[in-house]
N, C-alpha and C positions, 0 to 999 in steps of 0.2 A: 564391458567386460573389458578387466581388465587383460593384458599377456605378458606373457613369459621377458626379462631384457633380453634374451639369445631373440624370438620371433621378433620383439622391437630391432633390434641390429637388421634380423635378415630383411624387414616389411620397408623401412627407413632409411639404413645406416651404408646399408652391403656395396659396393661397388662405386659410393662414392670419395669426392674428393676431402682433403683434411681440410677445404674453408669450408665446404658445405658440409662435413660434420660438423665447422668448428658454427655453424649457422647454427645446429641442432642442437648446442649445446646451449649456449646462450637460449634455445627457448626454453628448454628443460629449468635451466635458471630460474625462467623469471617465473614459469609456472610452477616452480613452489615457492619462491616469496609469494604470486598469486594467490598460493592455495594457505602458506603463512594467516596470511591477512586476511586473508576469509573465516579464517576457525579465528582470526585472534579480537572479530567485529565483536563489539558489545552485543548486537543480538542475536550475535550466532546459537543455533539450540533452541532459540525462539518458534520457529517454524521446523513440522517434523526434515530429516537429513533422509534427501537419493542415496538411491544407493549407486554406485557404490559411494564410500562416502567420503569427503577434502579427506582424512586421515590416510583414507587405503591408497585413495587415487597421492599422495603425497609419499608415500612409504615406495609406491612405484613406480614412481617418479625417479627417487632417488636412485634405483634399482638400473632404469633406463639410461639416468646419470650416468652410473661408475661405467653400464656400456659402452657408452658412450667417450670418455674417457679412452678407455683402451681398445675402439676404433679411428679414435685420430692417432693411435701410436702410433696401430698398425698402418693405420696409412701415410704414415711422417713424418705426420704433427708434432706439435707437440703445446701440452696444457700450459698457459703461464697460471698460476695460482691467481685468485685477486685477492683486496687484504681482507676481507671477509673466510676466503676459504685459509687462509692463513694462520688466521685467532680459532676458530674452530676446531684445525688441524693440530694446533699449537692446543690448546684443549687437551685434544686426544691424547697427545701426547704423552700429556701431566699426566693423565689421571693414575697411573701409579704412587704419583709422588705427593697425594690427595693424602692430608694429615686431620683436616676439620672443616667440615660442612658449619653452617649457622645457618639457622631458616628463619626469618620473622615473620610472624602475619596475622593480622589485626584490627580492628580500629577504635580509634577513641571511646567510644559508651559498651565497647562490648570488652576492652583493654586485649591485649598482642603476648600470645606465645610465641616460646625463643626454643628450639630445638634443634640442643647443637648432636654432631654425629662425631664422633670422635675412635680413629683404629683404633686399637690396642691384640696385633698381629692380625691375625684372620678374623676376630672380633668386632663388631662393630658395636660400640658403646652409647648406649642414647638417651641424653637428659634433654628435660623439658620443666621452663621452666614459665609461668604465668605471672605478666602483672598484675592480676587482679586478685592474691595471692592473698587468703585469709587472716596472715600473720608476715609482717614484711619477710620472718628470717624461717619463713614455711620451707623443708627441703623441698629440693629437684626432683622431682617425678622420676624414674630410673629402669627402664630397658632395654634385653641382646632386640637385635632386630632379628628378624626367622632368617636370612638371610650372609652367608662368610663373606670374606670383602674381597672375594672376586667373582663371586655374585651377585653383588650388589655392585659393581666397580663393570660389571659388564653390561648391567641392568641401566647401568646411568649411560652407560656411553653408548646408547639406541637414542635415551634423549638426545643427543646432539643437542647439550645446556652451549660447549662454545658457540654456538650457533644464533642465543638469546641475544637481546638488546640488553645496551646495557641501564633504558632505563625503558617503564611500559606508563603511556600512561590516556585515556577516552581521548583525548586534544585534538590527535592522529586521526580519527575516524567524526570530527567534528560533535564529540559531542562534549561535554560538563559534564562534573559531578564532584558533587561535596561530601566530606565525613568516606562513608562506606570502607570498603576494605584497604588498604594498607602491605607490603607485602617487602622483606629484603631478603639476597641472598648471596654468602658470604660466600668458597672456596679458600679454603687458607694451604698452603703443601708445606712440603720437608723440607729444598730441593736450592730453596730460596728464589724462586719463581716469583710475583708478584702477585696478591690474593685476585681473583676471580669477581667479581660484583656486577651484579644485576638486581635491580628493583619497579616496582610499581606501586600504578596507588589507581584503582577501580580499573585498571588494564593488565592481562595476563599473558603469556605465550602461550601459542598454540597444547601445548604438554603439558600445560600446568600443574591439570588435576597427575597426570600418572606421574611426574617429580611429586608430588605431595604421599601418594599412596607409595614410590617408594621413602619415603623416609618411614612411613607405617600412621599416615593423616590419612583419615576415614573422612573421604570426600563423599559420599553419602547421606552423610551424615544431612547437611544443610535442605538433601532434598527430600529425605526423608518424610523428617519434618517439615517443610513445608506442604509434602503428601496429607500429612499428620493433621494439619490444620484447616484443608480445604473441607 
């Protein structure tokens, strides 16, 4: 059963020295990495997911980590962010400067879909282009996402995209997969910040479906299709 951040503090951090709290912080960060690895494993989801799920545990561990950082400060310590921390913080700091998101996903046989989200004031204009369009000059599909810019960025911030790896490949888990699904993400800014890039082949960040859904992609389609085939 999950506990609240304050209960976590009372049970694990209250009265501890800065050094002891720092040790707890390292443990929480290791747990976050561990949970991500579980959810990014190619076999994740093939077996029933126990309750509380890894997703829930990850959310709670993040809350504990933030409370632990505050406890460290209260105990007279100083938290020194890692390079990964700085990268994630830089992404969050530049959220309001995002000008365009370009996301491409697909495969050799089924073709690729490129979805581009552009900001126009508070509206989000989305275009979708398919590599296997019947006519080369076929116009792109266009639609407006059902959220405004502020709502979109709030949801994006909760996904912690700044923590994503630059490259995802199942070989890191000892798997070799040919063809399948490839994807690329580029996020561009209007303040001179270097574009954020991430890509993968048959391997995905732990919250990949949530990101796709934010872009208006129905991730349940394949699952429904598989059920019909059965």
